N, C-alpha and C positions, 0 to 999 in steps of 0.2 A: 339767211339767204342763201341761198347758194347758187352765184354764178359763173362757179367754173369748167361749167361746161360748154359754155357758151364762147365762138366766134369769130367773129368778123374783122372781116379782109383788112377794114382802114371802118376798124369804131374811134366814136367822134360824140362828137354834141351833149357828155353826160349829163345828167338834171335830176337831182332830187326832189320828192316832196315832203318838206318835211310834215306835212298835218297824214298823211298816209303811210311814209317809210318809204316808198317806196322810188324805186331806181329806174330810169328812160336815159338809152342811148343807138342809135344807129349806125346801121354800117352803110355808110356812105358807096362804097360801090357796086352792092347789093341789094340795094333798093330795101335794107330791111330796118325794121324799128323794136326794140326789144321793151318791156315791161319787168320788172322783178319785185314782186309783193314779198312779205314774207314770207310766204308758203308755197311761193312760185315763179317762177320766170317763162311769161307767152314772150311769143317773135309772131311780125307781122309783115307777110311781102308786100309793100307795097307797088305801086303800079309811077310812083317819081321816085326821083333821085331827094332824099333828103339829108339835110346835113346837118341839123344843131337841132335839141330839142330844145324848147322855151318858157316854158309854163304848160302844165298839167290847171281844167277848171273846168269840172260836174260831168268827168270823161272826157274830157275835150281837149285832145295832146294841139296845143302849135310851138309848130316845127316849120325852118325857112326851111324852102326843098330850090328847086328848078325852075319850076313853075314862080317863085316868090314869096308870102307869108298864106298857110295853108292850117287848115285844122283839121284834126285825126283824130273822129267818135268811134270811142275802144265796143261802147255798146255795136254798132253798126257794120265797125270796120270801114268806114266810107273816109275817102277824103274829100273837105270842101276847101274852096280857093278864099281867100279872104282878099288878099293884094295881089294884083301883079307884079313879075317883075319889070323894071324897066326894058322899051320892047326893043332896045340892042343889045340888051343879054340875052336874049328868049331865045337864043342857037342855038343849038346841038355843039357850039360848042366855049359853051359858058358854063353854069354852074352857080350855084349859091357852096356858102363853108358857113365860117363861124359867122357867129348872129347872139345875142342880147334880147333881153324883153326891158324896156324903160317900164312901163307902165302902160297901164290899159289904151289899145288904141297905140302906144306907139314901139317899134320894132327896130332892132338898124344892126345890117347885116354884111356881109361883106360878096364878092361875087369874084369868079377867079377864072381865067382861062386856062381852061384843060389844058392843053398845048405849054402851057407858061409860053410861048412868044409878046406878048400881050400883055399890056396890064391890068388889072382886076378893075375893082371900083367898093366901096363903101354905098348904101346907100339902102334911105333913111322911109318908115315907112311909116303913117304914120295919116290915121282918120281914112284907112283905107287907098294912100295916096301914095308912089311910092316917087323916091328922087333921086338922083346921087349929090352925093356932097363932095364925096374926093372919087380920082381915077389916074391916081399915079403909083397905086398897091399891086402887089405882084399878088400875094396867097396871104391872102386877108385875113388875124386869126385870133384869139385870147377873147379879144371885147367882153371885158370887165371892167363894168361902173363904180367908180371910186362914186364912194357913199357923200352925202349933204354938198357935190357940187352935179354940173354937168359936162364932165369929162370922163373921158374911154380910153384904156391902154388898150389899142389895138398893134399887132405884131403884123408886120411885110415878115412873115417865114424866111422869102426869098433873104430878102436884105438882113435876116441876122439882129435886128432893129424891132423895138417896140418902143411906139409913138405915142402922147397923150395926146388925146384931138381935145382938146375944149370947143364943144356945141354951145351954142345960143339957150336962154331960159326954153325956148319953144321948142328946141333938139330937131331943127328943122337946115343951121348954115351950122358949115364950121367953124367957131374962129379962128383959133389958133391951134397948129401944128407942130410938137417937137420934138427931141428925140426922148423917151425916157429910158430906155435901156441900150446898151449897142452891147451886144455877143460880136458884132461879123471878128475880135481881131482871135477870139478864141473859137468859131466858125460853130457855132453853135445853131443850134437853129429854136424858139421859140414859139409853140402850139398854143394850144388848150388853157386855160385857166381858170381861177377861182379866186374869191376874197374872203375872207372872217369875219367873224361881223365885230372881232377889235382890229381891222386892217392887214393884217397879214396874206399877203397876195401870195399864189403856190402858181407856175406855170409846169408846162410836160416840155421837155427836152427832147425834140424829136431827132433819132440815133445817138442821144446821150447816156444812156438809162438811168433815167437822173428827173425826179423835181424840182424846182429850184424853187424857193423861200424867198422873199423880197419881205424891204420894210415898205413907208407908201413913198420914199424918196428913190425906190428905186435901187436900194443897196443890199448885195445876196448876202445877205445871213446866215443861209442855212443851206442844206442838199439832203434828198432821198432818195436811195439807189432801189431801183423796180428791178425783176430780175428780163426787164423783156430791153430791145433796142430801143425800143419806139412809142415810144407813152406819146399818146395824143392829149389828151383832155383829164379833166378832173372837178370832183367837185365833194366836199369838205361831207362827213356825215351829220346828223341831228347834231352831235353832243362834239363837234369840232373836235373830236383825238384819234379821227381816221381823216385820209383823202380814202375814196372809191377811183381808180384811174383805168383809164381806156384805155385801148392798144394797137397794133397792127403789125399785120405781117404783109400789107403791102411791101413788093420788091423785096425780100427777100429772097437770100436764096435758096434751095433744098437743104443747103448742109446747115444755117440758116437757121431752118425753122427747126429746126433738127434740136440745135444747140439750145436754144431761145423755145422748148415748149407752152411758154405761157404766152409768146407773142398771137395779139389778139385778143384774148379773155381781160376780162376786167383783173385790177392789181388790188387789192387792199392794203393799204401805208398806211401804219402808225405814223403819228408826229406825235411832237414835243409843245404839249400847250403851254 
């Protein structure tokens, strides 16, 4: 699987389909969707801004987008709307960001103000109905579900903090919200992340040249350097001995792009099991 020649201005929202071993990710800024199979890499130009790949079923890719939750049919190359973003956030001033699929029919995603002048929101989409459950977050990222619980780890990249959101059993209400990891003193910016089958948590650090590994309590136990300043998200491979990491060249000067030529590409990082 050769992804070394694919570059995204703002690569994000990576997902691996463990049945086919295919990898999916997006370029938020350029409305692109990428699909890497073991044999080839395909790219699709979309007419909507997409921010995260949530699930793949029968050639239908579930995506968070500027319109809400959408489906992309790989065979017909067509987009269809599953659930519209709440009306307040449907203007050009806002866009979706990171997201997670909880189960069939339940998606949770973040919305952000493009100018960052005001807060965005956490949105629950359930049975084709969306509603806001938190409106105090600026740049919503990470969206890691803790197995066996109704807890989500959601970062506010602007605040440099990761929060634990405890949801109700029906995933319709936030029961509690607490700081799970505070990186503000070190001025480290948490971005996208993933969790292993045995509870190891990995979070990309924007402008940090690294992925950090944490235990379930939020203690940093390891870090993995990457050759790009702006890793954005990550996913474990099928064997869980390697991370595929998206990255960005958005905002980098021409000198920095020359210095870090892999910016915007997919980085493979071996991890210790």
